[in-house]
C-alpha positions, 0 to 999 in steps of 0.5 A: 668806447662804444661810440669809437667802435661804432665809428670804426664800423661805419668807416669799414662799411663805407670802405667796403662799398667803395669800388677798387682803384682801377689799375692804369692800362699800360700804353702799348708799345708799337713799331719795331723795337731795337735792343743793343747787347754786349756779349763781351765781358768788358764794357763797350762804347756805342756810337750812333749816327742818325740819318737826317730823315730819322724821326729819332735823332740824338736829342731824343736819347739825350737822357742816356746817350751823350750828344756830340752833334744833332745826328750823333751820340754815344753811350757806354754799354756794360759788359754782358749788358743790354740797352733797349733804345727807347721808342714806345711810339714806333717812330721812324728810326734810321741809324748806323751803329758802331762799337768802340769807335765812331761810325767811320772808316775801318768799322763794322757797322749795324745799319738799322732802318725801321718803322718807316711808314711808307716802307718795310724794315731794312737791316744789315751788317756792313763791312763796306767801310772796313772791319773791326769786330763781329756784330749780329742782328737778330730780327723777328718780324711781326708773327714771323720767325727770327732771322740772323743777319751776320755775323761776319767770319772776319774781314774776309770769307763773307760771300755766303753770309746773309744780311751782310755787305762784305768788305768794301763791296759797295754794291753787294756783288762788287767793289765798284767805288769803295770808300775809305781807300779800299781798292776797287775790284777783286774777289770776296763780294756776293755772287749774282747781280747788283739787284739779284745777289745769290745771298742778300746783303740786306734784309727786308721785313715783310710788313710795311711800317715795321712792328717786329724786334731787332737785337744788335749784338756785339759778339765776344769774338 
């Protein structure tokens, strides 16, 4: 018994002298991070269309987003749920997002262009191709204040909404050559000129290369 007790004391002493196991340092998240949120009670199908120049494309998110082509995928977003779009390294993301139908005519779209190393984050809510639902983007640049882009008031009445292209207004202040069979001309676009609208259709961040947060929310109504 004395031998066993002595052995235990020796082990305890040995352990006491061992340095603690170091805690791994978490890899820091860099670049602008994008989260999608569904404020509706019912689940929503999210459709993503990537720009051809985007460093992140459909295959990058195949673990949760069903790939339908090299530049498109979709996934289900639970009611009152959210999905962080994986991008811990801050890769360049150029994507257009629509809820409950593919990115096409008749859809409200969130247009996200972030982490471009040669430019600033640019984001907007677009009704250029049509209107389907209300989307808002909450964007916070590094060290800056939150700015809301959208949401639309509906199909019409969006002349003074920041960060939103009104219905069919392909150059922000006019329907010059609108897509999707929308007639040219008419009222409802922003005031001012194409390069100096009275209320901006697109928001541009202040830090080249990104580094903020963007939350794209499908609103309840």
